[in-house]
Every structure is written in C-alpha cells, then in structure tokens.
N, C-alpha and C positions, 0 to 999 in steps of 0.2 A: 209276539214275534220278536226275535232277537235280531236287531238291525246289524250288529257287528258280525254275527254268524251269516246272515243273509249276504252282506257285502263280501265277506271273505269267500263264501261259496261261489258267488257270482264271478268274482275276479279269478278264482282258481279255475273254474270251468271255462270261462271265457279265454283265458290265456292258454289253457291246455288244448283247447279246440282250434286255436289259430294254426292254420297250415297243416293240420293232420289229414289223414286220408279221407275221413268223412267230409271235411270241408272241401277238399279237392273234388270228391265225387259230386257233392252238391253243386259246386261251381260248374263242373262239366255238364250236369243235368240242366242247370239253369241256362248255360250258354247254348246248349243244343236244343233245348225244348222250346215249345211255343207258349207254354203257360208257366211263367216264372212264379206266379202266385201259388200254383199247385205244388211246385218244387219247394217253396218256402213252407207251406202248410204241412206237406208230407215230412220234410226234414224236421220241422219243429215238433210235430206229433211224435216222431220217432225218438227224438231227444227227451221229450217229456216222459214217454213211456219207459225208456231205458233208465231214466233217473228215478222214476217211481219204483221200478223193480229194485234198483240198487238201494234206495232208502228203506223199502220194505224188508229186504234181506238184512240190511244193517240193523234194523230194529230187532229182527228175530235173533240175529247172531249176538247182538249187544246184550240181550237179556241172559245169554248162556255163557258167553266168553268175555273175559276181561278186554276192554278196548285197546289196551296196550299191546296185547297179543295180536289183535287184528291189524293194528297199525304196523307192527313189526312184520307180519306176514305180507301185508300189502307192499311195504318197502322192499322186502326180499324178492317178491315177485317182479317188481319193477326193475330191480337190479338184474335178475335172471333174464327177463325179457330184453332189457337193454343189451346185455351180453350177447344174447342170441342174434339180435339185429346187428350188433357191431361185427360179430364173426361173419355173418352173412354178407355184410358190406365189404369186409376186407378180403374174404376168400376169393371172390371173382377177380379182384385186382391182382392177387398173387398168382393166379393160374393163367 
C-alpha cells in the first residue's frame, strides 16, 4: 500500500465532502432521527460503495484510455458543472 497515495486520497475526499449536499443530508437525517448510529453506518456504506464503483470503473477505463485523457475529461466536466451551478445561482438574482 502506498501511504502517500492513501493520504492524498483521504485529504482530497475529506475536503471535497465538507459542506457538500451529501453531508448536509446526513446532518439533517442525524439531527431528525432517533438512531444516529444507523445514519452513520448507512452513510458510510453508501460512500464506500460509491467509491468502490468509481475505483472499479477507473481500473476498467485506465486499461483502455490514457489517464491524461480521463483527467482532462474530469477537469472539463467539473468546469462545465461549475458553470451550470454559477449560472443557476446568478439567474434568479437577476430576475
């Protein structure tokens, strides 16, 4: 196991998840629910499963496509999605 990759992945995911809609949803479920441990286990299992799917897909794609292309595509998608969110945030304020 590569400790440098492990720590980089941990901090990247940890910082990306802070304050996102998933964390807010889990906060809401935890605050409203009677079983916080169930919320924790359910949210943890969902994150583990979605991560497993992403890593499995990345392995399949990596064997067929140059990783630089997938990094570029991921970056482009993030820019497009950011633009869509920005336009959505600005549009109601202008109207």
